[in-house]
N, C-alpha and C positions, 0 to 999 in steps of 0.2 A: 741717603734715599729714604723718603718717608711715605707710607700709607696711611691714608685715611679712610674712616668708613663712617661719613655723616649720615644722619637720617635724611630720606628725600624730602619729609616735610616734618616740623617740631609737631608735638603733640597740641592738639587744637586747645587753645585757651579759653575757658570758662569762667564765670564769676569766682570760682575757687581755684582756678589756675591760670591768674593773669600773672605774666612775668613783668618785671620792671620794663617800662617801654621808654624809647628816646622820643622827645617831641618832634614831630614832623617837622622838615625844613624846607622852605620854598625853593624849587629849582633855579638855578642859574638862569637869568633872563639874558640872551646874547645876540647881539646883531653881526650880521655877515655882510661884508661888501664884496661883492663880487664884478669883475669885469671879462664879459664874455668873450674867448677865442683871445686871452692875452697873450699867448707866444705870436700869434699873427700879428697883433696889434703893436706889440714891442718890436718886432721884425720890420714892420712897415715904417715905423718910427724911424728905426736906425737907418733904413736904406732910403728913407724919403720917398715911399710910395705913395701915390694918392690914394686917397680914402675911396674914391670910387672905382678903384681897379681891384678885381678878384685876386686874391692871392692866397698862399697856404704855405706851411712851413713843412719840411720834410727832413728826415734823419739819413738820407743817403738812399733810401731804397722806398719808403712809404711816406706817406702824408701822415704829420702827428697833429696838425691843428689847420683848421680851416676857416676862412673869415666868411662872413654872413653872405655876402655878394656870391662868392665860390659856391656855396652850398645850394644857394637860388638856381645855380647854373648846373648841378647835378654833381657836384664835386663832394666826395665824402672823406673823411678820416680814414685811414687805413688803406686807402687806395695806392696802387703803384703811378710813380710819377708819369709814366707813359700814357697810363689809363687816364689818368686825372688830366693831361695836355690835351688828349685826344677829346675829352668830354668838353673841355673849355678851352680852346685855343688861347685865348688871349690871358690864361691864369699865369702869374707871376709865382715862382717857385724861390723860396727864400730859405736857406740853411738853418737848421735848428741850433741855437747857442744858449744853454741854461745860465750862463753868466751874464749875457746881454738881457735875459728876462728878469733877473733879479735887481740888475741895475736900474733899468726901466722902470721897474715896480716901485723904486725909492720915492720917487716924485708923488705917486699916488699915496704911499703911506704918509709923507709929510703933509698933503694934502688934507687927510683925514683927520692927523692931529692938531688942524687947526680948529677942529669940531670937538674931537674927543681927548683928553691928556695922553692916553696909551693906547696903543693898538698892537695886536698879536699878526704877525706875518705867517698864517697857515702854510702857504705857497706863492708863488708869484702868480697874481691875478685874484687873490682872495685874502681879504683881512677879516679877522674877529676882535668883537669890540664887546665889553661887558655893558649891558644896556639898561640895567636897573636904575643906577643912579645917573648915567648920561640922560636917560629919558625922562626923569623927574626933572633934571637941570634944565633940558630944552621944552620941557611942557608937557611931551607925550613922546612915545615909542615913535609915532607917524613922524612928528616933526624933528626927532633925530635922524631918521631915516632919509627925510627930505633934505635937511642939512649936510649929511652925508655926500648925497648925490649932488647937490649943488657945489659944495666945496672942490670935490673932484673934477668936475666939469670945469669949473670957473679957473681952478689953480693949477690942474695937471692937465686938462684937455681932453679927458676921456668920458665916456658914458657909462655909469656904473648902476648895478642893480643892489638894492639892500633889502634884507629878509631879517625879521626878527622872531625868535620863538624861545620856547624852553631848551636850552642845551644848545651846543656848538653845532651838532650833526643836523638837527632840525632846522636850526637858523640858515646852514649852508643850502639845504633843501628849499627854504622859503625864500631864499634869496633868487634863487632860478627860476621863481615865479613871483617875484616883486610883491611879496605879501608879508603882513605883519600878522601873526598868528597870535591871538589872545592868551593871556596866562592860563595853563590848565587844558587849553584845547589842542596841544601838541598832538597826543596820541591819535586824535581822530583827524588830525591834518595828514598824521604818515600813515594811516591805515590803508587807505586805498591806493598809495604809490606802488609802483613796481620795485621788485629787488635789485633790479639794475640801478636803481637810483644810489645804492651803497657805492658804486664805483665813484660818484660824483663827491662822497663825503670824505673818502681815504686821501689821506694827506701822505702816505706812505703805504708801501706794500700794495700797490695798484693792482699789478697782476695777481697776487694771491687773492685780492677781493674778487677780481674778475672770475677766477676759477671757482671760488665759493658759490659765488652767484649763480654760476653755470651749474655746478652740483645742485644746490638747493632747486633751481628749474627742474633739473632731472628727477628730483624727488617729489615733484609736485607743487612745490611752493612757489607763489607767483607774487603775492603782494607782502608788504611790512606787516599787515594784520595776520596773514598766515604764519608767519615766523614768530611773531611776538604771542600766538596762543600756545606756542611749544613750552614745555618747563626749560628754564632757562639751565637748571643743571644737566638736563638730557643733552641740550645743545652744545653745551660747554664739555660734557664727556665726549661727544661723538666728534665735533668740532675744533675742540681746544680753543685758545686764546682767541683767535679770530671769529670763531662761533659766536663767543661771549660778548666780543664786541659788537657784532652784528645785531645780536640779540638786543643790546641796550639800545642801539640805535633805533631798531623797529619798534621798540616799546616806549620810545621817548625818553630815555632816563640817561642817555649821554650827555651828562651837565657838568663836565669836567670844567674847573676853572680857567679862565682866559689868561694865559701867560704874556703880561703886557711888555712891549717894547720900552725901555727905558729912555727917555727923552735926553737926560743928562749923561754924559760919558764919564767913565771914571776918573778921579784925580790921583795921579801917582808921581812919586818922587823916589829917587834911589841915589846911591853913593858908593863910591869905591872905598875901602877901608885899607889905607896904607900908613903905618903896617897892620897886618892883620889882627883883629880881635881876638885874643885868646885866653884873657882874664876877665873875671866879672868887674872888675874896678874900671876897666876900660869902656864898659858898655854904656854907662852914663852920658857920656860926652857924645858917643855916635847916636845914642839914641835921641837926646836933645836936639841935635842939629837937624834931624830927619824930620822930627816932629814939628818943628819951628818952620820948617822948609813946607811942609805939608798945611801946615795951618795958614800960612800966609796965602798960599794958592787958593785955599779953599774961601778964606776971606775975602780976596780979590775977586772971585767969582760969584760971592753971595751964595754959597751953597753949603748942605749939611750932607752928612752921611749916615748910612744905617749900619754900615760894617767897615771894619779896619782888616786888612789883610795886611801882615807882616812876613816876608819871605826874606830868607838869609841863604848864601850861597858860600861853601867853604872852600877850602882850597884843594880839595880832592875831589871836587866837582859834583857833590851833594847838595841838595836844594830842601831847605827847611822851610814850610809854610804853615801858618796857622791864621786862622779868620776868626775874629772876634766881633761879637754885637756891640753896637756903641749905643748910648743913649743919652740924648741932650740934656735932659732934665738930672743925669748924674755927670754932668761934666765931660759928656763924650766928645765935645769939640775943643777943650781946653787944651793947651800946650803941655801943661803938667799932667794932665789926665793920660794923654797919649804916651808922653814920655815915659810915665811909670809904667803903662803896658808894654811899651816896646823893651823898655830896661828888664822888665821882669821876664819878658819871654826871651831876651837874649841869654839872662843869666840861667834860665830853666835849659835851654839848648846845652849852654856851656858846660853845666853842670850834670848834663845827661838826664834829668828828672822828667822834662818835659817829653823826651823822647821815649820813656817806658824802658830805659835800657839800664838800670841801676843793677841788673844782676849779672852784667858783663864784666870783664877785666877791665876795659876801659870804656865806660859808658860815653864819654865825652866824644862829640866830633872834632874833626880838623879846625884850625882857626878860621874864623868868618872873614871872608875878603871882600863880600859885596851885600849890602843891606837894603832893601827897598820896601816903600809903604805904599799901600793904594787903598783910597777911600771908594768904596763900592756902595752901590744903590745911592746915588747921588740925587738930591732933590734941594729944590731952591727953600733957603733957609727960613724958617717959620711956617713951613708946610706940613711940618709934623704935628699930627693929631695930639691933642692933650689925653692925659689918662682919664679913665672912666670915672674914678673917684678922686680926682685932683692930681696936684703934682706931688712928687716923692717928699716925704718929711725929712726931717733932721735924722731921726733915726734910721730911715731907710738908707742916706747917703752914708751913715757912719758904719751901717752894717756893710753895705757894698765895699767901702774904702777898707774895712777889717779882712773882708775875703780875698780883695785883691793883694793885700799885704801878706796874708798866709800862703797866697799863691807864689808870691814873689821869694818869699824865705824858703817853702818847702818844695816848690814846683807846681805847675798847673794841673797835675795829677792828683796832688793832696786833697783837693775840693771837688767833688763831683756833684753832678745834678742829674736828674733822670729825665729822659725824654723817651718817646713812643716809636716803637720800631714794630716791623712785621713779625707775626707768628702764631702760632695756634694756642698754645696756652698762655695764662695771662702772666707768668715769670718770663716767657721768651720775648714778650713785647717791651719789656722793660730793658732801656739801655743806659748806661751811665757814661757820660761824656763830661770830660773837665768843664767846670762852672763857667758860663759866658763864651765857651767854645762854640762855634757854628759849622757844625759838620754834619754831612748827610747820614742818617741811620745806616747801621750795619745792615738790615734787612729791609727793603723798600715797604713801606706802609701799603701802597696801592697795588703791591703785587697780589695775586690771587693765593689765599690760603685756605684750601679746601679744609672743612673739619673745624676751622676757627670758632670762637665763641660768637653769637650774634650780638649786635649792639642791644642796650649801652654797655660802655666797658666799666667795670668796677671801679669805684673811687679810690678804695683802700686794698693794697695787696698785703696780706699776713705774711711775716717773714718767717714764721714757723706755722704751718696748718695746725687749725684746732681739730683733736679728734671728737669726733661726735658719732652719734647712731641715729638713723633715720628710719621710723617705724610707721606702720599703717594706723588705719583705726582700731584693729584688734590689737595691737602691741606688737605684731611680727615685724622683724626688721625687713626692709625694703630691699630687694636684691634686683639685680638686672640678667637676664638670660643672654644666649647667644645671638639672638635676633635683635637685642637693644630695647627689649620690652621689660617696664618694671614689674616684680611680683605683687605690687599692691599700690595703692593711691597714697602719697606721702601724707600723714597726718600729724605727726609729733616729731620734733627734733630733740634729742637727748644728750646732755653732756655728761661724762662720766663724772664720780663723785669727787669733789674737791674740798678738802678739810671737813668731810662728812657731810658735806652740803651738795644735795643734787640740784640739778636745774634742767627745766625743759620747757619748750615753746611751742605753741600750736603752729603747724603750717597753714597760712591761710591763702597760699596760691603758690602755684609752681608752673615751670615750663620745661621741657626736655623729655628725656636726657639727650646729650649730644655724644654719641660713642667717637672716640678717638683711638686709633691703633698706630702707635709710632715704634720704630726700632723692632719691627716684627720678627727679624732673625736672630736675637738675643732670646735664648730659653729662660723661663722662670725656673723656680724650684720645681714645678709640676711637669717639666719639659715643654711647655706651652710657648709660644711665641710671648716675648715681654711687651712692656710699653702699652698694656690696655688699660684703658681708663674712660670715664665717663662724666660728664659736667650735668650739673641740673641747678637752675635758678629758682630760688623760693622766697617767698615773703612771709615773716613771722607775725605772730599775734602781737608783738610789741612796736610793730611797723618797720622793723630791720628787714633789708631784703640781703640776702647772701648766695654765695655761689658755692656749691657744694661740688666735690670731688668725689668719685669711688674709683679705688684702686686695690684690686685684689681683695675685694669683698669689704673694704674699709671705707666708711665715709669720713671725710674732712672738711671744714670750713677753709676756702683757699682764699676768698676776697669778701670784701663788704661792699655794698651799694649805698650810694646817698639816699 
């Protein structure tokens, strides 16, 4: 359990208190392709119901989707079946079938992929496409929208609507109105829309979103603009994760990246090991055979991969899996390169180093009886974009081979690389993983971390914080009271004497502080809850930007900014 006490708003930045700022980034342009009343269309297609007949889909009690002709006759979603048939006697009722909806929508996704190389199926009846690059390729975003509508009508036989806007949520609402919202105009487009539109945006938790909309309406909020005007921190405090999402949508800031559907399936090979492999010397033969088989299949299909997944099954049923990034410039597709990676991984498993169990009495697993290789993130060969500054040099190749060799000799855990994970403190966000290993962070970066430092993140985190003293213009030490207010404006940063030499630097700008309280149940020497600290960003007279931390009245330099 962690409690944080972030300030509602940071101290206003002035010419003398400007914090290091991240360059603004353009929001993601997204195109949404929407087929109105898709469950009804899919059911009518499967049951061969003529298009001129009114139809509706029911779940056994009420209608869950209604065709346009049925709506014109007065039928509405949510009606009971008997009431709907009384309203429209010629209405055809069809059973709901989510599996049928998904299967039928595959034809629409394939048709869209004739225009754009990858799409995200948000739900049956709705596709999301990154529009910035595709719009440039087709000449304009309007041309992209027209090409998508034409492809779906020609290849799948359905009439679709396409909308383009900044962010996925706004694009979905634009598709319901057949609009291309210009870049930067999304907040204005969303402002007059009713909050009930949030239900159309939600791809999951639809019932929870509907309850939230009803509650917001009872609180007097009617439009997206009404919700966007509220402070996001207050909305999140009152309504939690769902409230934060709704506020981002209303403000036009729901710009999550589109998760593209891969056009190429994975390429996999597997082999039973008889007799089971329990010795390091026997791994080379098994690794070579599988690497050659996988290489032959990829060459025959003319594809390359971005990731290699190695899976081994032991006699006692344990399954060992490891995914590794590949790089064509570093020999990622060569048989020898894959053989070495598989062999080293098997050696690590058989010796127990790769399992992180070296402290156990018997760190080694049972003999391996089955081995599988899977090439993931498959794409046509030659589609990989070259490096920004050219191809890898000979020194790069030798360094990579040396690192791989060290891992083969000492185990994958012997060489570690830093990756970013979620957290509040700068050290919490550093996660060490085996070099080349492709694993998800231990704590998700996208999760909310109340009280975390605002961007940009520092470039260098010091292994040992530097003890310093922060003073105001009168030379008094800067302190922070219980309300998170500083006792004076930072003016000078002073280092303790080292070898008889004192060092100080003028503070030319600062922002913060950001108080954080963690592990409040642990008492310190004064009997007060522990974990109290605060962060302060500051720029110095020599141009250096630093991150200062205040713990128990002592200032330290925690990290450096570029």
